[in-house]
SEVOTOR-982206 format. One line per 2 residues: for each residue x, y, z of C-alpha. Coordinates in Angstrom, 3 decimals, always signed. Layout:
X/Y/Z ~ ... .
END
This chain:
+35.078/-18.448/+8.662 ~ +31.913/-16.454/+9.267 .
+28.686/-18.505/+9.909 ~ +25.040/-17.553/+9.517 .
+24.642/-17.419/+13.244 ~ +27.269/-14.675/+13.387 .
+25.052/-12.420/+11.199 ~ +22.241/-12.162/+13.626 .
+21.899/-8.739/+15.112 ~ +23.525/-7.064/+12.123 .
+21.560/-4.975/+9.618 ~ +20.996/-6.640/+6.136 .
+21.046/-4.540/+3.026 ~ +20.796/-5.225/-0.663 .
+22.164/-1.962/-1.945 ~ +25.914/-1.549/-1.597 .
+25.506/+2.233/-1.560 ~ +23.472/+1.967/+1.674 .
+26.028/-0.030/+3.513 ~ +27.314/+1.153/+6.873 .
+29.967/-0.170/+9.223 ~ +28.853/-3.639/+10.462 .
+26.124/-4.338/+7.951 ~ +25.602/-7.585/+5.986 .
+25.448/-7.163/+2.239 ~ +23.205/-9.552/+0.281 .
+24.073/-9.729/-3.437 ~ +20.927/-10.034/-5.538 .
+21.059/-10.737/-9.202 ~ +18.550/-8.637/-11.034 .
+17.561/-8.387/-14.613 ~ +19.835/-5.499/-15.313 .
+22.141/-5.312/-12.269 ~ +24.137/-7.973/-10.469 .
+24.810/-7.276/-6.791 ~ +27.769/-9.580/-6.953 .
+29.589/-6.923/-8.904 ~ +29.341/-4.657/-5.951 .
+30.323/-7.004/-3.116 ~ +33.833/-5.705/-2.757 .
+32.535/-2.161/-2.697 ~ +30.074/-3.154/-0.011 .
+33.062/-4.347/+2.135 ~ +34.958/-1.173/+1.522 .
+31.999/+0.639/+2.764 ~ +32.128/-1.312/+6.054 .
+30.233/-4.507/+5.361 ~ +30.876/-7.174/+8.043 .
+30.044/-9.985/+5.679 ~ +28.436/-10.688/+2.240 .
+25.924/-13.268/+1.254 ~ +26.527/-14.482/-2.305 .
+25.724/-17.214/-4.824 ~ +29.311/-17.588/-6.092 .
+32.809/-16.961/-4.755 ~ +33.630/-13.224/-5.003 .
+37.013/-13.567/-3.334 ~ +36.058/-12.009/-0.074 .
+36.962/-13.475/+3.344 ~ +33.708/-13.092/+5.186 .
+31.484/-14.393/+2.473 ~ +28.653/-17.051/+2.844 .
+27.781/-18.762/-0.455 ~ +24.228/-19.921/-0.808 .
+22.276/-21.420/-3.785 ~ +19.909/-18.518/-3.967 .
+20.304/-15.247/-2.103 ~ +16.607/-14.229/-2.272 .
+15.383/-17.550/-0.988 ~ +18.077/-17.222/+1.760 .
+16.433/-14.105/+2.982 ~ +13.068/-15.766/+3.199 .
+14.485/-18.891/+4.979 ~ +16.384/-16.756/+7.531 .
+13.423/-14.535/+8.279 ~ +11.136/-17.647/+8.649 .
+13.714/-19.215/+10.986 ~ +13.851/-16.035/+13.106 .
+10.042/-15.857/+13.726 ~ +9.772/-19.549/+14.379 .
+11.664/-19.110/+17.585 ~ +8.766/-17.319/+19.057 .
+5.136/-18.091/+19.830 ~ +3.333/-16.008/+17.214 .
+0.433/-15.542/+14.924 ~ +0.591/-14.050/+11.414 .
-1.999/-11.745/+9.929 ~ -1.143/-11.266/+6.242 .
-2.950/-8.986/+3.696 ~ -2.868/-8.190/+0.149 .
-5.064/-6.370/-2.525 ~ -4.781/-3.970/-5.355 .
-5.595/-0.921/-3.303 ~ -5.376/+0.045/+0.292 .
-2.856/-2.520/+1.544 ~ -0.535/-0.115/+3.326 .
-3.296/+1.916/+5.003 ~ -4.995/-1.162/+6.116 .
-1.765/-2.478/+7.498 ~ -1.145/+0.665/+9.494 .
-4.759/+0.854/+10.908 ~ -4.665/-2.868/+11.859 .
-1.300/-2.607/+13.492 ~ -2.488/+0.449/+15.498 .
-5.470/-1.382/+16.751 ~ -3.681/-4.726/+17.539 .
-0.692/-3.110/+19.142 ~ -2.893/-1.274/+21.651 .
-3.684/-4.784/+23.126 ~ -0.717/-6.985/+22.285 .
+2.858/-6.389/+20.976 ~ +2.572/-6.420/+17.251 .
+5.109/-6.267/+14.327 ~ +4.612/-4.853/+11.019 .
+6.758/-4.762/+7.843 ~ +7.930/-1.201/+7.214 .
+6.652/+1.088/+4.537 ~ +6.023/-0.747/+1.335 .
+8.587/-3.464/+2.024 ~ +6.234/-6.154/+0.861 .
+8.095/-8.165/-1.815 ~ +9.972/-11.409/-1.699 .
+12.996/-9.190/-0.824 ~ +11.584/-6.375/+1.147 .
+9.403/-8.407/+3.502 ~ +12.098/-10.724/+4.698 .
+14.530/-7.845/+5.104 ~ +12.141/-6.088/+7.304 .
+11.581/-9.076/+9.598 ~ +15.461/-9.777/+9.780 .
+16.140/-6.230/+10.666 ~ +13.272/-5.269/+12.893 .
+11.497/-8.217/+14.384 ~ +11.742/-8.370/+18.172 .
+9.704/-11.394/+19.045 ~ +6.299/-9.772/+19.020 .
+3.388/-12.232/+19.338 ~ +1.451/-10.844/+16.437 .
+2.744/-10.020/+13.021 ~ +0.944/-7.910/+10.498 .
+2.447/-8.587/+7.076 ~ +1.580/-6.723/+3.867 .
+2.258/-8.978/+0.885 ~ +2.649/-7.473/-2.574 .
+2.086/-9.085/-6.100 ~ +3.585/-8.094/-9.323 .
+3.123/-11.520/-11.036 ~ +1.144/-14.628/-10.210 .
+3.027/-16.661/-7.683 ~ +4.480/-13.826/-5.582 .
+1.755/-14.374/-2.863 ~ +2.227/-18.063/-2.786 .
+5.959/-17.764/-2.376 ~ +5.645/-15.441/+0.663 .
+2.974/-17.546/+2.168 ~ +5.424/-20.461/+2.000 .
+7.864/-18.718/+4.223 ~ +5.314/-16.867/+6.402 .
+2.080/-19.026/+6.388 ~ -0.743/-16.717/+7.712 .
-3.021/-17.731/+10.433 ~ -5.415/-15.211/+8.906 .
-5.015/-13.989/+5.349 ~ -6.823/-10.861/+4.307 .
-7.850/-10.216/+0.655 ~ -8.924/-6.598/+0.302 .
-9.649/-6.443/-3.370 ~ -8.324/-7.419/-6.759 .
-8.322/-4.596/-9.370 ~ -6.326/-3.444/-12.451 .
-3.065/-2.298/-10.622 ~ -0.056/-3.881/-12.326 .
-2.283/-5.539/-15.016 ~ +0.413/-4.754/-17.559 .
+2.848/-7.148/-15.611 ~ +0.377/-9.667/-14.463 .
-1.104/-10.018/-17.846 ~ -4.839/-9.966/-17.165 .
-7.479/-9.171/-14.377 ~ -8.018/-12.912/-14.143 .
-4.257/-13.503/-13.390 ~ -4.384/-10.703/-10.767 .
-7.228/-12.323/-8.924 ~ -5.712/-15.767/-9.202 .
-2.508/-14.571/-7.667 ~ -4.151/-12.646/-4.863 .
-6.413/-15.495/-4.048 ~ -3.238/-17.439/-3.251 .
-3.319/-15.692/+0.274 ~ -6.633/-17.458/+0.987 .
-5.339/-20.753/-0.275 ~ -2.173/-20.377/+1.941 .
-3.889/-19.271/+5.161 ~ -5.662/-21.137/+7.944 .
-8.447/-18.782/+8.068 ~ -9.217/-16.014/+5.659 .
-11.113/-12.595/+5.625 ~ -12.288/-11.512/+2.119 .
-14.397/-8.852/+0.434 ~ -18.047/-9.566/+0.204 .
-18.540/-6.754/-2.240 ~ -16.499/-8.557/-4.817 .
-18.760/-11.264/-6.168 ~ -15.804/-13.358/-7.328 .
-14.891/-13.959/-3.752 ~ -18.446/-14.797/-2.849 .
-18.946/-17.362/-5.604 ~ -15.660/-19.170/-4.776 .
-16.184/-21.988/-2.453 ~ -14.359/-21.246/+0.692 .
-15.162/-22.903/+4.016 ~ -12.277/-21.009/+5.848 .
-13.587/-17.609/+4.782 ~ -15.351/-14.896/+6.606 .
-16.590/-11.829/+4.815 ~ -16.421/-7.996/+5.223 .
-18.115/-5.411/+3.184 ~ -20.780/-2.718/+2.735 .
-23.434/-4.816/+1.032 ~ -23.313/-7.872/+3.250 .
-21.059/-10.356/+4.968 ~ -20.087/-11.286/+8.411 .
-18.735/-7.731/+9.194 ~ -20.587/-4.809/+7.596 .
-19.837/-1.246/+7.299 ~ -23.440/+0.192/+7.582 .
-22.443/+3.901/+7.300 ~ -20.102/+6.721/+8.058 .
-20.872/+10.318/+8.726 ~ -18.535/+13.354/+9.032 .
-19.795/+16.137/+11.417 ~ -17.038/+18.632/+10.446 .
-14.688/+17.460/+13.188 ~ -15.148/+13.591/+13.620 .
-16.262/+10.716/+11.705 ~ -18.974/+8.304/+13.059 .
-18.543/+4.685/+11.933 ~ -21.262/+2.111/+12.197 .
-20.300/-1.580/+12.049 ~ -22.674/-4.464/+12.131 .
-22.081/-8.073/+13.072 ~ -23.731/-10.876/+14.859 .
-27.047/-9.022/+14.995 ~ -25.559/-5.980/+16.821 .
-24.646/-2.428/+15.756 ~ -21.337/-0.862/+16.910 .
-20.536/+2.748/+16.783 ~ -17.100/+4.589/+16.921 .
-16.186/+8.220/+16.741 ~ -12.770/+8.979/+15.216 .
-11.237/+12.358/+15.011 ~ -10.899/+14.005/+11.544 .
-12.133/+12.918/+8.149 ~ -12.068/+9.135/+7.426 .
-12.630/+8.042/+3.824 ~ -14.730/+5.025/+2.939 .
-11.453/+3.130/+2.172 ~ -10.050/+4.076/+5.598 .
-13.366/+3.110/+7.166 ~ -13.161/-0.385/+5.453 .
-9.648/-0.709/+6.869 ~ -11.029/-0.032/+10.263 .
-13.803/-2.556/+9.775 ~ -11.232/-5.207/+8.803 .
-9.357/-4.581/+11.919 ~ -12.622/-4.952/+13.928 .
-13.106/-8.213/+12.200 ~ -9.518/-9.446/+12.826 .
-9.925/-8.645/+16.461 ~ -13.150/-10.731/+16.615 .
-11.384/-13.613/+14.842 ~ -8.465/-13.550/+17.218 .
-10.749/-13.046/+20.212 ~ -8.945/-9.768/+21.072 .
-10.801/-6.704/+22.374 ~ -11.225/-4.092/+19.561 .
-9.496/-1.025/+21.082 ~ -9.439/+1.876/+18.683 .
-7.722/+4.172/+21.156 ~ -4.482/+4.359/+18.994 .
-6.639/+5.515/+16.119 ~ -7.468/+8.722/+17.837 .
-3.967/+9.922/+16.915 ~ -3.869/+8.093/+13.558 .
-2.473/+10.203/+10.711 ~ -3.269/+9.232/+7.148 .
-0.189/+8.268/+5.126 ~ +1.357/+10.921/+2.949 .
-0.278/+11.078/-0.493 ~ -3.226/+8.837/+0.525 .
-6.244/+11.191/+0.420 ~ -4.859/+13.797/+2.732 .
-7.404/+16.467/+3.228 ~ -6.059/+19.977/+3.533 .
-8.138/+23.010/+4.263 ~ -7.209/+25.787/+1.602 .
-8.695/+29.205/+1.853 ~ -12.539/+28.415/+2.013 .
-12.103/+24.960/+0.251 ~ -10.088/+21.839/+0.143 .
-6.916/+20.524/-1.388 ~ -6.859/+16.774/-1.411 .
-3.571/+14.937/-1.921 ~ -4.003/+11.455/-3.184 .
-0.798/+11.541/-5.279 ~ +1.049/+8.609/-3.829 .
-0.199/+6.188/-6.540 ~ -3.052/+5.424/-8.768 .
-5.041/+2.744/-10.561 ~ -8.382/+3.040/-12.294 .
-10.251/+1.639/-9.253 ~ -8.536/+3.841/-6.796 .
-9.267/+6.845/-8.912 ~ -12.974/+5.765/-8.971 .
-12.985/+5.386/-5.228 ~ -11.458/+8.685/-4.625 .
-13.788/+10.557/-6.961 ~ -16.855/+8.988/-5.377 .
-15.575/+10.244/-1.944 ~ -15.358/+13.718/-3.349 .
-18.804/+13.621/-4.835 ~ -20.325/+12.499/-1.552 .
-18.477/+14.669/+0.975 ~ -16.869/+17.848/-0.558 .
-18.132/+21.107/-2.101 ~ -18.158/+22.227/-5.637 .
-16.595/+23.407/-7.822 ~ -14.493/+20.305/-8.429 .
-11.173/+20.377/-10.037 ~ -8.845/+17.468/-10.793 .
-5.070/+17.708/-11.296 ~ -4.039/+14.249/-12.644 .
-1.476/+12.227/-14.347 ~ -0.885/+8.767/-15.894 .
-1.506/+5.339/-14.328 ~ +1.632/+3.145/-14.794 .
+2.144/-0.625/-15.393 ~ -1.120/-1.206/-17.287 .
+0.579/-2.669/-20.355 ~ -1.659/-3.117/-23.363 .
-4.690/-2.083/-21.322 ~ -3.214/+1.411/-20.689 .
-5.169/+3.141/-23.348 ~ -8.422/+1.545/-22.285 .
-8.087/+2.450/-18.558 ~ -6.984/+6.034/-19.380 .
-9.979/+6.549/-21.571 ~ -12.231/+5.112/-18.895 .
-10.553/+7.560/-16.491 ~ -11.429/+10.416/-18.879 .
-15.076/+9.426/-18.493 ~ -14.826/+9.489/-14.679 .
-13.371/+13.056/-14.917 ~ -16.080/+14.479/-17.224 .
-18.246/+15.695/-14.183 ~ -15.318/+17.850/-12.832 .
-15.651/+21.573/-13.452 ~ -12.123/+21.408/-14.749 .
-9.180/+19.091/-15.324 ~ -5.405/+19.837/-15.372 .
-3.143/+17.108/-16.731 ~ +0.482/+16.716/-15.918 .
+1.896/+15.086/-19.026 ~ +5.141/+13.739/-17.689 .
+4.470/+10.144/-18.814 ~ +3.403/+9.187/-22.343 .
+0.256/+7.387/-21.162 ~ -1.330/+10.601/-20.139 .
-2.085/+11.443/-23.881 ~ -5.172/+9.276/-23.410 .
-6.492/+11.436/-20.486 ~ -8.610/+13.666/-22.662 .
-11.902/+14.593/-21.327 ~ -13.770/+17.565/-22.795 .
-13.283/+19.750/-19.714 ~ -9.384/+19.841/-19.723 .
-8.434/+23.404/-18.815 ~ -4.693/+23.004/-19.081 .
-2.010/+20.492/-19.685 ~ +1.792/+20.569/-19.495 .
+4.890/+18.317/-19.035 ~ +6.257/+20.973/-16.575 .
+5.675/+20.730/-12.843 ~ +6.404/+24.495/-12.616 .
+3.705/+25.292/-15.290 ~ +1.100/+23.098/-13.703 .
+1.714/+24.575/-10.190 ~ +1.611/+28.056/-11.526 .
-1.695/+27.396/-13.435 ~ -3.349/+25.954/-10.280 .
-2.146/+28.648/-8.050 ~ -3.113/+31.538/-10.292 .
-6.169/+30.259/-12.028 ~ -7.854/+27.857/-9.639 .
-6.816/+28.632/-6.025 ~ -7.648/+32.211/-6.160 .
-8.655/+34.357/-3.053 ~ -12.383/+33.425/-3.027 .
-11.720/+29.711/-3.664 ~ -14.325/+27.467/-1.981 .
-14.360/+24.217/-3.799 ~ -12.154/+21.111/-3.973 .
-9.006/+20.309/-5.909 ~ -8.112/+16.653/-6.172 .
-4.563/+15.462/-6.984 ~ -3.914/+11.903/-8.238 .
-1.516/+10.058/-10.427 ~ +0.856/+7.150/-10.250 .
+4.072/+7.874/-8.155 ~ +6.337/+8.125/-11.147 .
+4.479/+11.095/-12.456 ~ +5.725/+13.191/-9.314 .
+2.494/+14.958/-8.916 ~ +3.377/+15.191/-5.266 .
+5.853/+17.838/-6.111 ~ +2.952/+20.166/-7.245 .
+1.144/+19.505/-3.969 ~ +4.271/+20.248/-1.925 .
+4.762/+23.678/-3.689 ~ +1.210/+24.668/-3.421 .
+0.950/+23.867/+0.295 ~ +4.491/+24.973/+0.958 .
+5.204/+21.540/+2.538 ~ +8.743/+20.447/+3.174 .
+9.743/+17.609/+0.967 ~ +10.668/+14.383/+3.011 .
END
């Protein structure tokens, strides 16, 4: 009979199609698919054992009351064996970039773990720890929220020494139900942490009584981004704290959002009494589809196609107004998971787009019908047609402006970017 202790060192997976020889398959019962129905297939694919909630007639099975909670409990037990501190972060926008920047800074001074990619859910985060944690003294954990209670659940298994709340906007409002619910759910990271670092620029965080909080921001707080300036090759960041100014040059173009991520890292180092060492940021590459700036002819193509909310659209557009040349063109698509507020936010987006010199809309999702500013030049459901229009009508030989690509991931706007830049799909 297999025991839980026998499973340590094996890779855990929740998709039977991904099982390789020696893996442990965890059967998750979802709203539409029940992993228990694929347990035998997992064994046929080479699974060493399966974790299930009911007897599925397999020799190497461990039956537990709840397989999702089992993952959290096992991951929590693994890290409890080591002396460690947890820095957890959440927000509607910028979580993954901030996690990567923070990890780069901390890991230059102390061994630091991070959960991979966007594995930030009640399933993905424990899986990342179980499969990849090697006893690092610091853990940077990105925590995602779809409904109120998700953050509280994760904090129960992985209680943060410092919780970071970046922002609370409209992303997933169709699932969470309201902006108030989004804020309430994300504030749980503050409630579940010993100390907290929150956004001074959001008045809701300032007006909430929080003795454990320190603040970062651009308009005030304990740690302030006083400015950033791009000289064509590097970006100069100016941080202010404790009555002193600090200046850092980083190669390449750093957006305001990335600069805030660096400010957060600066603050966390101060709170942990660790030297802020940005050396690893000298080689830092922005994540694919997160405001990647590409030189194109005499102008720029900006790939911000990884995902989208109204707030992230606004931030990206402000970045363009402040730092890039006209004429401005936007190639856009729908924002997903906005529920009954979808029409409202897409109409608000249309207002943001009115100052562009032209807008092209990829109509792959039904919500994009509400993207209808007066300056729309072309729209189509076809990726091929959108690509052809941009290449033959916008990015002509003497192009010297800026083309901005942004939509939710489901729209597949990244395919247009790949084709225009001749990038290899990965």
